[in-house]
OpenMM code with the backbone's topology and positions (N, CA, C; nanometers):
from openmm import Vec3, app, unit

residues = "UNK UNK UNK UNK UNK UNK UNK UNK UNK UNK UNK UNK UNK UNK UNK UNK UNK UNK UNK UNK UNK UNK UNK UNK UNK UNK UNK UNK UNK UNK UNK UNK UNK UNK UNK UNK UNK UNK UNK UNK UNK UNK UNK UNK UNK UNK UNK UNK UNK UNK UNK UNK UNK UNK UNK UNK UNK UNK UNK UNK UNK UNK UNK UNK UNK UNK UNK UNK UNK UNK UNK UNK UNK UNK UNK UNK UNK UNK UNK UNK UNK UNK UNK UNK UNK UNK UNK UNK UNK UNK UNK UNK UNK UNK UNK UNK UNK UNK UNK UNK UNK UNK UNK UNK UNK UNK UNK UNK UNK UNK UNK UNK UNK UNK UNK UNK UNK UNK UNK UNK UNK UNK UNK UNK UNK UNK UNK UNK UNK UNK UNK UNK UNK UNK UNK UNK UNK UNK UNK UNK UNK UNK UNK UNK UNK UNK UNK UNK UNK UNK UNK UNK UNK UNK UNK UNK UNK UNK UNK UNK UNK UNK UNK UNK UNK UNK UNK UNK UNK UNK UNK UNK UNK UNK UNK UNK UNK UNK UNK UNK UNK UNK UNK UNK UNK UNK UNK UNK UNK UNK".split()
positions = [
    Vec3(10.7710, 10.0963, 10.4245),
    Vec3(10.8343, 9.9809, 10.3646),
    Vec3(10.8092, 9.8559, 10.4497),
    Vec3(10.8113, 9.8703, 10.5822),
    Vec3(10.7899, 9.7544, 10.6690),
    Vec3(10.6531, 9.6917, 10.6450),
    Vec3(10.5514, 9.7766, 10.6195),
    Vec3(10.4176, 9.7213, 10.5972),
    Vec3(10.4150, 9.6352, 10.4719),
    Vec3(10.4967, 9.6695, 10.3700),
    Vec3(10.4989, 9.5877, 10.2495),
    Vec3(10.5699, 9.4546, 10.2729),
    Vec3(10.6723, 9.4533, 10.3590),
    Vec3(10.7333, 9.3255, 10.3957),
    Vec3(10.6324, 9.2385, 10.4695),
    Vec3(10.5578, 9.3000, 10.5577),
    Vec3(10.4543, 9.2281, 10.6323),
    Vec3(10.3460, 9.1764, 10.5378),
    Vec3(10.3042, 9.2603, 10.4444),
    Vec3(10.2039, 9.2180, 10.3468),
    Vec3(10.2580, 9.1091, 10.2538),
    Vec3(10.3870, 9.1135, 10.2224),
    Vec3(10.4477, 9.0065, 10.1421),
    Vec3(10.4390, 8.8739, 10.2161),
    Vec3(10.4677, 8.8759, 10.3445),
    Vec3(10.4556, 8.7540, 10.4244),
    Vec3(10.3100, 8.7068, 10.4289),
    Vec3(10.2171, 8.8014, 10.4404),
    Vec3(10.0748, 8.7678, 10.4419),
    Vec3(10.0324, 8.6998, 10.3119),
    Vec3(10.0779, 8.7529, 10.1977),
    Vec3(10.0419, 8.6913, 10.0699),
    Vec3(10.1128, 8.5578, 10.0483),
    Vec3(10.2297, 8.5404, 10.1078),
    Vec3(10.2939, 8.4085, 10.1035),
    Vec3(10.2065, 8.3062, 10.1753),
    Vec3(10.1516, 8.3464, 10.2895),
    Vec3(10.0621, 8.2579, 10.3642),
    Vec3(9.9323, 8.2348, 10.2869),
    Vec3(9.8774, 8.3384, 10.2252),
    Vec3(9.7559, 8.3205, 10.1453),
    Vec3(9.7793, 8.2241, 10.0288),
    Vec3(9.8954, 8.2335, 9.9664),
    Vec3(9.9281, 8.1411, 9.8578),
    Vec3(9.9355, 7.9981, 9.9107),
    Vec3(9.9914, 7.9815, 10.0296),
    Vec3(9.9952, 7.8481, 10.0914),
    Vec3(9.8549, 7.7976, 10.1202),
    Vec3(9.7689, 7.8842, 10.1716),
    Vec3(9.6296, 7.8456, 10.1979),
    Vec3(9.5611, 7.8081, 10.0668),
    Vec3(9.5923, 7.8816, 9.9596),
    Vec3(9.5374, 7.8483, 9.8281),
    Vec3(9.5778, 7.7106, 9.7814),
    Vec3(9.6933, 7.6643, 9.8257),
    Vec3(9.7386, 7.5280, 9.7931),
    Vec3(9.6638, 7.4221, 9.8712),
    Vec3(9.6202, 7.4583, 9.9901),
    Vec3(9.5418, 7.3643, 10.0703),
    Vec3(9.4052, 7.3434, 10.0066),
    Vec3(9.3514, 7.4516, 9.9483),
    Vec3(9.2234, 7.4435, 9.8786),
    Vec3(9.2486, 7.3858, 9.7395),
    Vec3(9.2693, 7.2553, 9.7300),
    Vec3(9.3074, 7.1952, 9.6034),
    Vec3(9.2241, 7.0721, 9.5710),
    Vec3(9.2183, 7.0438, 9.4424),
    Vec3(9.1560, 6.9220, 9.3922),
    Vec3(9.2683, 6.8391, 9.3325),
    Vec3(9.2985, 6.7237, 9.3904),
    Vec3(9.4110, 6.6432, 9.3406),
    Vec3(9.3901, 6.5982, 9.1955),
    Vec3(9.4972, 6.6048, 9.1202),
    Vec3(9.5032, 6.5562, 8.9826),
    Vec3(9.6307, 6.4733, 8.9734),
    Vec3(9.6473, 6.3928, 8.8692),
    Vec3(9.7656, 6.3058, 8.8621),
    Vec3(9.9003, 6.3788, 8.8719),
    Vec3(9.9201, 6.4881, 8.7996),
    Vec3(10.0508, 6.5550, 8.8010),
    Vec3(10.0468, 6.6964, 8.8567),
    Vec3(9.9398, 6.7700, 8.8279),
    Vec3(9.9274, 6.9093, 8.8716),
    Vec3(9.7882, 6.9271, 8.9302),
    Vec3(9.7774, 6.9597, 9.0587),
    Vec3(9.6436, 6.9750, 9.1183),
    Vec3(9.5797, 7.1092, 9.0820),
    Vec3(9.4477, 7.1135, 9.0860),
    Vec3(9.3752, 7.2401, 9.0759),
    Vec3(9.3825, 7.3060, 9.2129),
    Vec3(9.4240, 7.4330, 9.2165),
    Vec3(9.4311, 7.5057, 9.3433),
    Vec3(9.3782, 7.6474, 9.3257),
    Vec3(9.3665, 7.7178, 9.4358),
    Vec3(9.3306, 7.8599, 9.4339),
    Vec3(9.4540, 7.9489, 9.4432),
    Vec3(9.5727, 7.8895, 9.4396),
    Vec3(9.6951, 7.9665, 9.4582),
    Vec3(9.7099, 8.0802, 9.3583),
    Vec3(9.6780, 8.0537, 9.2333),
    Vec3(9.7046, 8.1536, 9.1308),
    Vec3(9.6236, 8.2816, 9.1536),
    Vec3(9.5065, 8.2691, 9.2095),
    Vec3(9.4282, 8.3885, 9.2427),
    Vec3(9.5066, 8.4771, 9.3394),
    Vec3(9.5660, 8.4170, 9.4435),
    Vec3(9.6430, 8.4940, 9.5412),
    Vec3(9.7737, 8.5467, 9.4819),
    Vec3(9.8308, 8.4725, 9.3874),
    Vec3(9.9499, 8.5207, 9.3169),
    Vec3(9.9166, 8.6507, 9.2442),
    Vec3(9.8058, 8.6506, 9.1702),
    Vec3(9.7651, 8.7711, 9.0977),
    Vec3(9.7366, 8.8861, 9.1934),
    Vec3(9.6668, 8.8571, 9.3019),
    Vec3(9.6353, 8.9625, 9.3987),
    Vec3(9.7620, 9.0184, 9.4628),
    Vec3(9.8633, 8.9335, 9.4821),
    Vec3(9.9889, 8.9847, 9.5398),
    Vec3(10.0515, 9.0889, 9.4483),
    Vec3(10.0524, 9.0634, 9.3187),
    Vec3(10.1071, 9.1612, 9.2256),
    Vec3(10.0207, 9.2853, 9.2151),
    Vec3(9.8884, 9.2649, 9.2129),
    Vec3(9.7958, 9.3779, 9.2010),
    Vec3(9.8054, 9.4721, 9.3199),
    Vec3(9.8207, 9.4173, 9.4393),
    Vec3(9.8185, 9.5001, 9.5595),
    Vec3(9.9573, 9.5420, 9.6084),
    Vec3(10.0578, 9.4603, 9.5806),
    Vec3(10.1905, 9.4896, 9.6365),
    Vec3(10.2898, 9.5436, 9.5348),
    Vec3(10.2586, 9.5337, 9.4065),
    Vec3(10.3457, 9.5895, 9.3043),
    Vec3(10.4548, 9.4966, 9.2572),
    Vec3(10.5424, 9.5482, 9.1698),
    Vec3(10.6423, 9.4633, 9.1044),
    Vec3(10.7611, 9.4234, 9.1916),
    Vec3(10.7742, 9.4799, 9.3106),
    Vec3(10.8821, 9.4385, 9.4013),
    Vec3(10.8304, 9.3443, 9.5091),
    Vec3(10.7272, 9.3854, 9.5783),
    Vec3(10.6829, 9.3101, 9.6946),
    Vec3(10.5883, 9.1946, 9.6593),
    Vec3(10.5188, 9.2032, 9.5466),
    Vec3(10.4370, 9.0907, 9.5017),
    Vec3(10.5218, 8.9675, 9.4742),
    Vec3(10.6244, 8.9805, 9.3874),
    Vec3(10.7119, 8.8656, 9.3648),
    Vec3(10.7856, 8.8208, 9.4909),
    Vec3(10.8182, 8.9166, 9.5774),
    Vec3(10.8829, 8.8801, 9.7040),
    Vec3(10.7938, 8.7841, 9.7827),
    Vec3(10.6632, 8.8081, 9.7810),
    Vec3(10.5729, 8.7179, 9.8532),
    Vec3(10.5785, 8.5766, 9.7961),
    Vec3(10.5934, 8.5660, 9.6643),
    Vec3(10.5982, 8.4340, 9.6018),
    Vec3(10.7338, 8.3664, 9.6240),
    Vec3(10.8393, 8.4461, 9.6262),
    Vec3(10.9717, 8.3912, 9.6583),
    Vec3(10.9717, 8.3395, 9.8017),
    Vec3(10.9105, 8.4144, 9.8912),
    Vec3(10.8994, 8.3706, 10.0303),
    Vec3(10.8187, 8.2414, 10.0400),
    Vec3(10.7071, 8.2347, 9.9685),
    Vec3(10.6236, 8.1141, 9.9674),
    Vec3(10.7033, 7.9930, 9.9186),
    Vec3(10.7735, 8.0081, 9.8079),
    Vec3(10.8509, 7.8959, 9.7527),
    Vec3(10.9638, 7.8569, 9.8476),
    Vec3(11.0279, 7.9553, 9.9077),
    Vec3(11.1352, 7.9270, 10.0034),
    Vec3(11.0818, 7.8497, 10.1234),
    Vec3(10.9648, 7.8899, 10.1729),
    Vec3(10.9046, 7.8166, 10.2853),
    Vec3(10.8839, 7.6700, 10.2483),
    Vec3(10.8359, 7.6462, 10.1283),
    Vec3(10.8129, 7.5091, 10.0848),
    Vec3(10.9412, 7.4317, 10.0639),
    Vec3(11.0414, 7.4959, 10.0057),
    Vec3(11.1664, 7.4253, 9.9778),
    Vec3(11.2438, 7.3914, 10.1045),
    Vec3(11.2261, 7.4700, 10.2115),
    Vec3(11.2956, 7.4344, 10.3358),
    Vec3(11.2219, 7.3252, 10.4132),
    Vec3(11.1071, 7.2833, 10.3601),
    Vec3(11.0392, 7.1690, 10.4189),
    Vec3(10.9036, 7.1940, 10.4795),
    Vec3(10.8607, 7.3203, 10.4883),
    Vec3(10.7272, 7.3456, 10.5416),
    Vec3(10.6231, 7.2914, 10.4428),
    Vec3(10.5184, 7.2291, 10.4908),
    Vec3(10.4194, 7.1667, 10.4013),
    Vec3(10.3205, 7.2677, 10.3424),
    Vec3(10.3724, 7.3604, 10.2628),
    Vec3(10.2889, 7.4686, 10.2107),
    Vec3(10.2509, 7.4504, 10.0641),
    Vec3(10.3157, 7.3574, 9.9959),
    Vec3(10.2809, 7.3356, 9.8566),
    Vec3(10.1511, 7.2575, 9.8477),
    Vec3(10.0897, 7.2586, 9.7303),
    Vec3(9.9620, 7.1891, 9.7103),
    Vec3(9.9710, 7.0458, 9.7617),
    Vec3(9.8668, 7.0043, 9.8290),
    Vec3(9.8637, 6.8697, 9.8848),
    Vec3(9.9439, 6.8544, 10.0129),
    Vec3(9.9837, 6.9654, 10.0754),
    Vec3(10.0593, 6.9586, 10.2001),
    Vec3(10.2021, 6.9097, 10.1818),
    Vec3(10.2595, 6.9351, 10.0666),
    Vec3(10.3963, 6.8907, 10.0376),
    Vec3(10.4952, 7.0017, 10.0705),
    Vec3(10.6184, 6.9634, 10.0849),
    Vec3(10.7277, 7.0562, 10.1071),
    Vec3(10.8586, 6.9824, 10.0899),
    Vec3(10.9673, 7.0550, 10.0777),
    Vec3(11.0987, 6.9949, 10.0659),
    Vec3(11.1644, 7.0237, 9.9322),
    Vec3(11.2968, 7.0091, 9.9299),
    Vec3(11.3749, 7.0374, 9.8098),
    Vec3(11.3401, 6.9479, 9.6917),
    Vec3(11.2882, 6.8285, 9.7184),
    Vec3(11.2553, 6.7366, 9.6093),
    Vec3(11.1485, 6.7933, 9.5171),
    Vec3(11.0734, 6.8931, 9.5620),
    Vec3(10.9687, 6.9538, 9.4781),
    Vec3(11.0274, 7.0216, 9.3546),
    Vec3(11.1558, 7.0575, 9.3600),
    Vec3(11.2209, 7.1166, 9.2426),
    Vec3(11.2115, 7.0216, 9.1237),
    Vec3(11.2126, 6.8926, 9.1521),
    Vec3(11.2129, 6.7928, 9.0462),
    Vec3(11.0736, 6.7450, 9.0080),
    Vec3(10.9707, 6.8055, 9.0640),
    Vec3(10.8342, 6.7646, 9.0304),
    Vec3(10.7899, 6.8346, 8.9021),
    Vec3(10.6980, 6.7737, 8.8288),
    Vec3(10.6498, 6.8363, 8.7051),
    Vec3(10.5842, 6.9720, 8.7270),
    Vec3(10.5313, 6.9969, 8.8453),
    Vec3(10.4594, 7.1228, 8.8694),
    Vec3(10.5494, 7.2364, 8.9189),
    Vec3(10.6790, 7.2127, 8.9360),
    Vec3(10.7653, 7.3176, 8.9906),
    Vec3(10.7709, 7.4410, 8.9000),
    Vec3(10.7590, 7.4228, 8.7705),
    Vec3(10.7596, 7.5366, 8.6790),
    Vec3(10.6450, 7.6328, 8.7048),
    Vec3(10.5322, 7.5791, 8.7540),
    Vec3(10.4204, 7.6672, 8.7880),
    Vec3(10.4581, 7.7555, 8.9058),
    Vec3(10.5325, 7.7008, 9.0009),
    Vec3(10.5763, 7.7825, 9.1144),
    Vec3(10.6682, 7.8954, 9.0680),
    Vec3(10.7593, 7.8639, 8.9762),
    Vec3(10.8443, 7.9694, 8.9206),
    Vec3(10.7605, 8.0700, 8.8415),
    Vec3(10.6593, 8.0195, 8.7733),
    Vec3(10.5684, 8.1072, 8.7000),
    Vec3(10.4917, 8.2005, 8.7916),
    Vec3(10.4689, 8.1589, 8.9166),
    Vec3(10.4027, 8.2467, 9.0140),
    Vec3(10.4828, 8.3754, 9.0340),
    Vec3(10.6139, 8.3629, 9.0434),
    Vec3(10.6995, 8.4803, 9.0643),
    Vec3(10.6876, 8.5746, 8.9448),
    Vec3(10.6987, 8.5174, 8.8255),
    Vec3(10.6915, 8.5984, 8.7035),
    Vec3(10.5547, 8.6645, 8.6893),
    Vec3(10.4486, 8.5903, 8.7176),
    Vec3(10.3131, 8.6443, 8.7035),
    Vec3(10.2879, 8.7569, 8.8039),
    Vec3(10.3331, 8.7399, 8.9260),
    Vec3(10.3155, 8.8443, 9.0267),
    Vec3(10.3927, 8.9704, 8.9869),
    Vec3(10.5135, 8.9507, 8.9354),
    Vec3(10.5946, 9.0648, 8.8918),
    Vec3(10.5251, 9.1410, 8.7791),
    Vec3(10.4801, 9.0690, 8.6751),
    Vec3(10.4175, 9.1363, 8.5614),
    Vec3(10.2869, 9.2046, 8.6027),
    Vec3(10.2105, 9.1402, 8.6875),
    Vec3(10.0863, 9.2013, 8.7352),
    Vec3(10.1158, 9.3326, 8.8065),
    Vec3(10.2134, 9.3312, 8.8962),
    Vec3(10.2509, 9.4532, 8.9675),
    Vec3(10.3058, 9.5596, 8.8751),
    Vec3(10.3881, 9.5182, 8.7798),
    Vec3(10.4469, 9.6130, 8.6860),
    Vec3(10.3393, 9.6841, 8.6056),
    Vec3(10.2446, 9.6084, 8.5529),
    Vec3(10.1401, 9.6677, 8.4704),
    Vec3(10.0357, 9.7432, 8.5527),
    Vec3(10.0103, 9.6965, 8.6733),
    Vec3(9.9088, 9.7611, 8.7574),
    Vec3(9.9602, 9.8914, 8.8178),
    Vec3(10.0866, 9.8942, 8.8553),
    Vec3(10.1424, 10.0114, 8.9218),
    Vec3(10.2040, 10.1115, 8.8260),
    Vec3(10.2043, 10.0790, 8.6971),
    Vec3(10.2575, 10.1736, 8.6001),
    Vec3(10.4048, 10.1580, 8.5724),
    Vec3(10.4649, 10.0470, 8.6064),
    Vec3(10.6058, 10.0237, 8.5781),
    Vec3(10.6949, 10.0713, 8.6903),
    Vec3(10.8232, 10.0383, 8.6786),
    Vec3(10.9194, 10.0749, 8.7816),
    Vec3(10.9394, 10.2260, 8.7890),
    Vec3(10.9324, 10.2922, 8.6749),
    Vec3(10.9605, 10.4350, 8.6726),
    Vec3(10.8397, 10.5168, 8.6284),
    Vec3(10.7219, 10.4574, 8.6341),
    Vec3(10.6016, 10.5301, 8.5998),
    Vec3(10.5796, 10.5481, 8.4510),
    Vec3(10.6525, 10.4730, 8.3664),
    Vec3(10.6416, 10.4937, 8.2226),
    Vec3(10.5173, 10.4289, 8.1621),
    Vec3(10.4530, 10.3409, 8.2349),
    Vec3(10.3322, 10.2756, 8.1860),
    Vec3(10.2100, 10.3367, 8.2554),
    Vec3(10.0979, 10.3460, 8.1848),
    Vec3(9.9770, 10.3941, 8.2533),
    Vec3(9.9284, 10.2907, 8.3546),
    Vec3(9.8767, 10.3378, 8.4658),
    Vec3(9.8228, 10.2473, 8.5671),
    Vec3(9.6890, 10.1928, 8.5210),
    Vec3(9.6623, 10.0676, 8.5584),
    Vec3(9.5313, 10.0102, 8.5293),
    Vec3(9.4265, 10.0850, 8.6116),
    Vec3(9.3116, 10.1156, 8.5483),
    Vec3(9.2075, 10.1899, 8.6188),
    Vec3(9.0685, 10.1323, 8.5988),
    Vec3(9.0467, 10.0559, 8.4943),
    Vec3(8.9134, 10.0026, 8.4664),
    Vec3(8.9120, 9.8525, 8.4903),
    Vec3(8.7937, 9.7973, 8.5034),
    Vec3(8.7798, 9.6520, 8.5186),
    Vec3(8.8460, 9.5809, 8.4010),
    Vec3(8.8251, 9.6317, 8.2809),
    Vec3(8.8834, 9.5719, 8.1615),
    Vec3(9.0358, 9.5738, 8.1679),
    Vec3(9.0941, 9.6863, 8.2104),
    Vec3(9.2399, 9.6961, 8.2201),
    Vec3(9.2958, 9.6011, 8.3260),
    Vec3(9.2323, 9.5961, 8.4432),
    Vec3(9.2781, 9.5032, 8.5469),
    Vec3(9.2696, 9.3587, 8.4981),
    Vec3(9.1624, 9.3260, 8.4281),
    Vec3(9.1473, 9.1896, 8.3766),
    Vec3(9.2538, 9.1591, 8.2717),
    Vec3(9.2820, 9.2557, 8.1845),
    Vec3(9.3879, 9.2354, 8.0844),
    Vec3(9.5241, 9.2151, 8.1495),
    Vec3(9.5511, 9.2922, 8.2537),
    Vec3(9.6758, 9.2760, 8.3289),
    Vec3(9.6859, 9.1337, 8.3826),
    Vec3(9.5786, 9.0856, 8.4418),
    Vec3(9.5785, 8.9502, 8.4996),
    Vec3(9.5887, 8.8427, 8.3914),
    Vec3(9.5254, 8.8650, 8.2777),
    Vec3(9.5349, 8.7681, 8.1678),
    Vec3(9.6760, 8.7651, 8.1092),
    Vec3(9.7408, 8.8812, 8.0998),
    Vec3(9.8801, 8.8846, 8.0533),
    Vec3(9.9705, 8.8090, 8.1503),
    Vec3(9.9470, 8.8257, 8.2788),
    Vec3(10.0255, 8.7541, 8.3799),
    Vec3(9.9997, 8.6035, 8.3723),
    Vec3(9.8763, 8.5659, 8.3425),
    Vec3(9.8440, 8.4243, 8.3261),
    Vec3(9.9234, 8.3659, 8.2098),
    Vec3(9.9270, 8.4385, 8.0995),
    Vec3(10.0033, 8.3922, 7.9834),
    Vec3(10.1514, 8.3772, 8.0185),
    Vec3(10.2067, 8.4738, 8.0922),
    Vec3(10.3475, 8.4657, 8.1310),
    Vec3(10.3721, 8.3456, 8.2211),
    Vec3(10.2794, 8.3180, 8.3126),
    Vec3(10.2957, 8.2019, 8.3990),
    Vec3(10.3086, 8.0752, 8.3154),
    Vec3(10.2255, 8.0618, 8.2133),
    Vec3(10.2328, 7.9435, 8.1270),
    Vec3(10.3611, 7.9416, 8.0428),
    Vec3(10.4086, 8.0577, 8.0026),
    Vec3(10.5342, 8.0642, 7.9272),
    Vec3(10.6498, 8.0103, 8.0116),
    Vec3(10.6462, 8.0342, 8.1408),
    Vec3(10.7485, 7.9819, 8.2315),
    Vec3(10.7204, 7.8357, 8.2670),
    Vec3(10.5955, 7.8040, 8.2968),
    Vec3(10.5604, 7.6720, 8.3518),
    Vec3(10.5687, 7.5587, 8.2504),
    Vec3(10.5208, 7.5798, 8.1305),
    Vec3(10.5134, 7.4701, 8.0340),
    Vec3(10.6500, 7.4164, 7.9921),
    Vec3(10.7486, 7.5006, 7.9615),
    Vec3(10.8807, 7.4444, 7.9312),
    Vec3(10.9411, 7.3690, 8.0500),
    Vec3(10.9201, 7.4215, 8.1709),
    Vec3(10.9708, 7.3512, 8.2902),
    Vec3(10.9028, 7.2158, 8.3059),
    Vec3(10.7728, 7.2111, 8.2843),
    Vec3(10.6991, 7.0849, 8.2912),
    Vec3(10.7567, 6.9860, 8.1906),
    Vec3(10.7754, 7.0302, 8.0681),
    Vec3(10.8286, 6.9451, 7.9618),
    Vec3(10.9672, 6.8921, 7.9988),
    Vec3(11.0556, 6.9813, 8.0431),
    Vec3(11.1919, 6.9409, 8.0792),
    Vec3(11.1933, 6.8469, 8.1991),
    Vec3(11.1147, 6.8790, 8.3027),
    Vec3(11.1112, 6.7916, 8.4203),
    Vec3(11.0576, 6.6536, 8.3851),
    Vec3(10.9539, 6.6479, 8.3043),
    Vec3(10.8976, 6.5178, 8.2660),
    Vec3(10.9966, 6.4366, 8.1838),
    Vec3(11.0589, 6.4990, 8.0851),
    Vec3(11.1455, 6.4263, 7.9928),
    Vec3(11.2836, 6.3952, 8.0479),
    Vec3(11.3377, 6.4828, 8.1318),
    Vec3(11.4764, 6.4662, 8.1722),
    Vec3(11.4972, 6.4373, 8.3203),
    Vec3(11.4003, 6.4661, 8.4046),
    Vec3(11.4180, 6.4407, 8.5474),
    Vec3(11.3356, 6.3217, 8.5959),
    Vec3(11.2109, 6.3136, 8.5533),
    Vec3(11.1281, 6.2008, 8.5976),
    Vec3(11.1346, 6.0846, 8.5009),
    Vec3(11.2055, 6.1037, 8.3881),
    Vec3(11.2217, 5.9991, 8.2874),
    Vec3(11.0870, 5.9470, 8.2375),
    Vec3(10.9931, 6.0391, 8.2204),
    Vec3(10.8613, 6.0079, 8.1659),
    Vec3(10.8458, 6.0896, 8.0380),
    Vec3(10.8855, 6.0341, 7.9249),
    Vec3(10.8828, 6.1125, 7.8011),
    Vec3(10.7415, 6.1606, 7.7652),
    Vec3(10.7315, 6.2896, 7.7366),
    Vec3(10.6073, 6.3483, 7.6875),
    Vec3(10.6414, 6.4376, 7.5688),
    Vec3(10.5513, 6.4429, 7.4741),
    Vec3(10.5691, 6.5300, 7.3588),
    Vec3(10.5216, 6.6705, 7.3954),
    Vec3(10.5490, 6.7647, 7.3074),
    Vec3(10.4985, 6.8996, 7.3296),
    Vec3(10.3458, 6.8997, 7.3292),
    Vec3(10.2871, 6.8206, 7.2394),
    Vec3(10.1408, 6.8116, 7.2347),
    Vec3(10.0849, 6.7559, 7.3651),
    Vec3(10.1482, 6.6518, 7.4180),
    Vec3(10.1028, 6.5927, 7.5442),
    Vec3(10.1224, 6.6912, 7.6597),
    Vec3(10.2289, 6.7700, 7.6543),
    Vec3(10.2512, 6.8728, 7.7561),
    Vec3(10.1334, 6.9695, 7.7597),
    Vec3(10.0889, 7.0146, 7.6436),
    Vec3(9.9733, 7.1048, 7.6381),
    Vec3(9.8469, 7.0360, 7.6877),
    Vec3(9.8304, 6.9077, 7.6548),
    Vec3(9.7115, 6.8339, 7.6990),
    Vec3(9.7082, 6.8163, 7.8501),
    Vec3(9.8242, 6.7962, 7.9104),
    Vec3(9.8310, 6.7675, 8.0543),
    Vec3(9.8381, 6.8954, 8.1373),
    Vec3(9.9241, 6.9900, 8.0949),
    Vec3(9.9584, 7.1035, 8.1813),
    Vec3(9.8965, 7.2360, 8.1390),
    Vec3(9.8245, 7.2385, 8.0275),
    Vec3(9.7654, 7.3642, 7.9838),
    Vec3(9.6135, 7.3550, 7.9696),
    Vec3(9.5666, 7.2639, 7.8898),
    Vec3(9.4235, 7.2579, 7.8581),
    Vec3(9.3325, 7.2434, 7.9805),
    Vec3(9.3652, 7.1571, 8.0772),
    Vec3(9.2741, 7.1460, 8.1921),
    Vec3(9.2718, 7.2703, 8.2819),
    Vec3(9.3743, 7.3551, 8.2711),
    Vec3(9.3902, 7.4654, 8.3654),
    Vec3(9.3617, 7.6029, 8.3075),
    Vec3(9.3619, 7.6144, 8.1758),
    Vec3(9.3519, 7.7476, 8.1159),
    Vec3(9.2173, 7.8143, 8.1452),
    Vec3(9.1082, 7.7403, 8.1432),
    Vec3(8.9781, 7.8022, 8.1723),
    Vec3(8.9673, 7.8409, 8.3201),
    Vec3(9.0004, 7.7505, 8.4147),
    Vec3(8.9956, 7.7941, 8.5554),
    Vec3(9.0897, 7.9110, 8.5855),
    Vec3(9.2091, 7.9108, 8.5240),
    Vec3(9.3019, 8.0217, 8.5483),
    Vec3(9.2515, 8.1511, 8.4861),
    Vec3(9.1826, 8.1424, 8.3739),
    Vec3(9.1229, 8.2606, 8.3128),
    Vec3(9.0127, 8.3166, 8.4028),
    Vec3(8.9329, 8.2282, 8.4602),
    Vec3(8.8278, 8.2721, 8.5535),
    Vec3(8.8902, 8.3395, 8.6759),
    Vec3(8.9983, 8.2806, 8.7282),
    Vec3(9.0677, 8.3416, 8.8422),
    Vec3(9.1232, 8.4783, 8.8049),
    Vec3(9.1755, 8.4911, 8.6824),
    Vec3(9.2315, 8.6190, 8.6382),
    Vec3(9.1230, 8.7258, 8.6302),
    Vec3(9.0092, 8.6918, 8.5744),
    Vec3(8.9003, 8.7893, 8.5647),
    Vec3(8.8461, 8.8233, 8.7044),
    Vec3(8.8375, 8.7219, 8.7917),
    Vec3(8.7915, 8.7471, 8.9291),
    Vec3(8.8894, 8.8380, 9.0034),
    Vec3(9.0194, 8.8147, 8.9843),
    Vec3(9.1190, 8.9017, 9.0471),
    Vec3(9.1096, 9.0431, 8.9902),
    Vec3(9.0863, 9.0545, 8.8604),
    Vec3(9.0681, 9.1861, 8.7991),
    Vec3(8.9474, 9.2586, 8.8561),
    Vec3(8.8380, 9.1846, 8.8763),
    Vec3(8.7166, 9.2445, 8.9330),
    Vec3(8.7406, 9.2905, 9.0762),
    Vec3(8.8065, 9.2067, 9.1556),
    Vec3(8.8350, 9.2447, 9.2940),
    Vec3(8.9291, 9.3652, 9.2993),
    Vec3(9.0296, 9.3649, 9.2132),
    Vec3(9.1227, 9.4778, 9.2089),
    Vec3(9.0513, 9.6061, 9.1693),
    Vec3(8.9625, 9.5971, 9.0723),
    Vec3(8.8879, 9.7144, 9.0267),
    Vec3(8.8087, 9.7771, 9.1410),
    Vec3(8.7553, 9.6932, 9.2290),
    Vec3(8.6753, 9.7437, 9.3418),
    Vec3(8.7618, 9.7889, 9.4596),
    Vec3(8.8737, 9.7213, 9.4842),
    Vec3(8.9496, 9.7486, 9.6067),
    Vec3(9.0664, 9.8452, 9.5897),
    Vec3(9.1360, 9.8405, 9.4765),
    Vec3(9.2562, 9.9228, 9.4613),
    Vec3(9.2260, 10.0722, 9.4712),
    Vec3(9.1203, 10.1239, 9.4054),
    Vec3(9.0925, 10.2678, 9.4243),
    Vec3(9.0662, 10.3042, 9.5712),
    Vec3(8.9976, 10.2167, 9.6439),
    Vec3(8.9728, 10.2428, 9.7856),
    Vec3(9.1030, 10.2425, 9.8655),
    Vec3(9.1912, 10.1481, 9.8354),
    Vec3(9.3188, 10.1403, 9.9060),
    Vec3(9.4082, 10.2593, 9.8718),
    Vec3(9.4026, 10.3053, 9.7477),
    Vec3(9.4807, 10.4238, 9.7094),
    Vec3(9.4279, 10.5480, 9.7797),
    Vec3(9.2964, 10.5612, 9.7852),
    Vec3(9.2365, 10.6767, 9.8533),
    Vec3(9.2669, 10.6733, 10.0039),
    Vec3(9.2729, 10.5559, 10.0610),
    Vec3(9.3012, 10.5420, 10.2027),
    Vec3(9.4497, 10.5509, 10.2369),
    Vec3(9.5353, 10.5706, 10.1352),
    Vec3(9.6779, 10.5840, 10.1595),
    Vec3(9.7514, 10.4524, 10.1754),
    Vec3(9.6834, 10.3417, 10.1513),
    Vec3(9.7468, 10.2102, 10.1654),
    Vec3(9.8329, 10.1755, 10.0432),
    Vec3(9.8014, 10.2357, 9.9288),
    Vec3(9.8779, 10.2117, 9.8063),
    Vec3(9.9168, 10.3464, 9.7476),
    Vec3(10.0263, 10.3501, 9.6697),
    Vec3(10.0635, 10.4748, 9.6046),
    Vec3(9.9584, 10.5169, 9.5019),
    Vec3(9.9375, 10.6475, 9.4892),
    Vec3(9.8350, 10.6983, 9.3950),
    Vec3(9.8844, 10.7031, 9.2539),
] * unit.nanometer
topology = app.Topology()
chain = topology.addChain("A")
for resn in residues:
    res = topology.addResidue(resn, chain)
    for name in ("N", "CA", "C"):
        topology.addAtom(name, app.Element.getBySymbol(name[0]), res)
């Protein structure tokens, strides 16, 4: 169990590094964070994957400059992109749940490249289900910048869906190659 806490901290740091690797945009930057979010769920499962993202968000909210663009602090809760951070937790959880076969083993474990990619694409969809309403609410009610639902999709979905899909497939490919090796080596449950 201790190794999973350690690995959760490691993935929190990787997610922070993914934020450093960013391309600034007006409201939501392009980052590599989501790739590490998916990998946290794929490798750590439905408990420790989300824990890594909760740790990452907590580090940022207490003021460490770990969010995209070297930002940190409680004020990030009120930023338009905060919903994506909450979506990271949900995406990591769903990825772990589907990859590890569920909490009680009732789901089949992902075993093929196609299955790993589908798991990551489902997690991507869940991230957007969490992020887009938060973006809309933060823009309209916290930053006092009215946006329509259509504008929300134009700003917070369309520019990111293709890069996030590529990250999901890349994470699926990496998982397909590494997870069987880690399971055989005793690093992950079989």
